[in-house]
LUMDRENKOL-988080 format. One record per residue (C-alpha): x, z, y. Coordinates in pm, 1 decimal. Each point is the difference from the previous one (the first is absolute). Example, Ala and Ser with C-alpha at 12.3 -4.5 7.8 and 13.67 -1.06 7.14 Angstrom:
BEGIN
@X 1230.0, Z 780.0, Y -450.0;
@X 137.0, Z -66.0, Y 344.0;
END
This chain:
BEGIN
@X -887.4, Z 307.2, Y -687.6;
@X -62.9, Z 34.0, Y 384.6;
@X 318.8, Z 55.9, Y 262.6;
@X -83.8, Z 156.8, Y 225.1;
@X 202.5, Z 27.3, Y 319.0;
@X 265.9, Z 60.1, Y 172.1;
@X 2.1, Z -371.6, Y -187.2;
@X -44.9, Z -351.0, Y 84.4;
@X -76.1, Z -47.4, Y -436.5;
@X -340.8, Z -77.6, Y -99.3;
@X -12.2, Z 89.7, Y -370.1;
@X -210.7, Z -20.9, Y -341.6;
@X -255.7, Z 175.0, Y -182.5;
@X -95.6, Z -99.5, Y -393.0;
@X -340.5, Z 22.0, Y -54.2;
@X -163.7, Z -32.7, Y -309.7;
@X 125.3, Z -296.7, Y -150.4;
@X 371.6, Z 102.7, Y 53.3;
@X -7.5, Z -297.3, Y 282.0;
@X 74.5, Z 50.8, Y 366.8;
@X -173.9, Z 14.8, Y 363.4;
@X 160.4, Z 8.4, Y 244.1;
@X -86.0, Z 299.3, Y 252.8;
@X -6.3, Z 0.8, Y 360.9;
@X 336.1, Z 21.3, Y 183.1;
@X 101.1, Z 321.4, Y 196.5;
@X 248.4, Z 15.9, Y 203.2;
@X 68.6, Z 270.3, Y 276.0;
@X 141.8, Z -76.1, Y 376.2;
@X 361.8, Z 150.9, Y -15.9;
@X -12.4, Z -303.2, Y -357.5;
@X -84.0, Z -252.2, Y 210.0;
@X 249.5, Z 53.1, Y 231.8;
@X 279.9, Z -0.7, Y -193.0;
@X -45.8, Z -291.9, Y -155.6;
@X -83.4, Z -194.8, Y 273.0;
@X 308.8, Z 61.9, Y 200.6;
@X 213.5, Z -42.7, Y -313.5;
@X -212.7, Z -303.8, Y -12.8;
@X 131.3, Z -195.6, Y 357.2;
@X 343.1, Z 244.6, Y 72.4;
@X 76.2, Z -263.1, Y -371.1;
@X 122.5, Z -362.7, Y -20.5;
@X -129.9, Z 13.2, Y -270.6;
@X -365.1, Z 101.7, Y 32.2;
@X -37.1, Z -255.6, Y -350.3;
@X 182.9, Z 270.9, Y -192.5;
@X -219.5, Z 237.5, Y 107.6;
@X -315.7, Z -169.4, Y -88.4;
@X 44.7, Z -11.4, Y -306.7;
@X 162.7, Z 388.0, Y -64.8;
@X -327.1, Z 71.5, Y 119.1;
@X -185.3, Z -138.6, Y -197.5;
@X 257.4, Z 22.8, Y -326.0;
@X -4.8, Z 366.2, Y 39.0;
@X -422.5, Z -3.8, Y 24.7;
@X -60.1, Z -220.9, Y -292.8;
@X 270.3, Z 249.9, Y -168.8;
@X -158.0, Z 327.3, Y 78.5;
@X -358.5, Z -212.5, Y -51.6;
@X 51.4, Z -61.8, Y -381.4;
@X 218.5, Z 369.8, Y -117.8;
@X 149.3, Z 175.3, Y 235.2;
@X 215.4, Z 184.3, Y -194.5;
@X 104.9, Z -296.0, Y -235.8;
@X 122.9, Z -161.7, Y 350.3;
@X 198.6, Z 299.5, Y 108.5;
@X 247.7, Z 265.6, Y -22.1;
@X -110.4, Z 341.5, Y 6.2;
@X 294.5, Z 141.1, Y 184.2;
@X -76.9, Z 375.7, Y 70.3;
@X -288.3, Z 179.4, Y -209.4;
@X -358.8, Z -219.1, Y 142.8;
@X 156.3, Z -66.7, Y 250.0;
@X 87.1, Z -463.2, Y -117.3;
@X 168.0, Z -279.9, Y 145.5;
@X -51.2, Z -466.1, Y 9.4;
@X 254.2, Z -218.7, Y 174.7;
@X -40.8, Z -305.2, Y 70.1;
@X 296.9, Z -95.5, Y 192.4;
@X -5.6, Z -7.4, Y 295.0;
@X -335.4, Z 314.1, Y 38.2;
@X 36.2, Z 338.2, Y -222.2;
@X -305.4, Z 164.2, Y -36.8;
@X -76.5, Z 440.6, Y -71.8;
@X -270.2, Z 59.5, Y -155.3;
@X -222.0, Z 238.3, Y -219.7;
@X -195.8, Z -10.7, Y -300.8;
@X -379.3, Z 206.2, Y 28.4;
@X -97.7, Z -100.1, Y -374.5;
@X -276.2, Z 261.7, Y 16.2;
@X -159.0, Z -216.6, Y 367.1;
@X 117.6, Z -331.9, Y -119.7;
@X 215.6, Z -46.2, Y 350.4;
@X 353.3, Z -96.1, Y 64.6;
@X 155.8, Z 198.2, Y 357.2;
@X 246.8, Z -201.0, Y 97.0;
@X 209.3, Z 240.9, Y 199.5;
@X 286.0, Z -201.3, Y 202.0;
@X 66.0, Z -380.3, Y 47.0;
@X 309.1, Z -145.8, Y -13.4;
@X 255.7, Z -297.8, Y 144.0;
@X 266.6, Z -115.2, Y -152.2;
@X 144.3, Z -281.8, Y 124.6;
END
């Protein structure tokens, strides 16, 4: 599954042997700017870095298992202090993060 931006996360696509291969990251400027602003503004930058990495890993592994569907087609994943809202497009093998929130 590839993660498209509005996202700053990459993902994996299972190949024929059920192993996962990394897909290059795609980052839209708005997401980069928001994540950078959050990181610069917080006193706990390690928490933001850990949350970003945890979301990246969870979405790469299985975006439906690790998230919660909050309305038809809209999913949410929380790793304190970040929350990401995303959509899963199975036809194109893409996860699209539509919003990123900081919850200090």
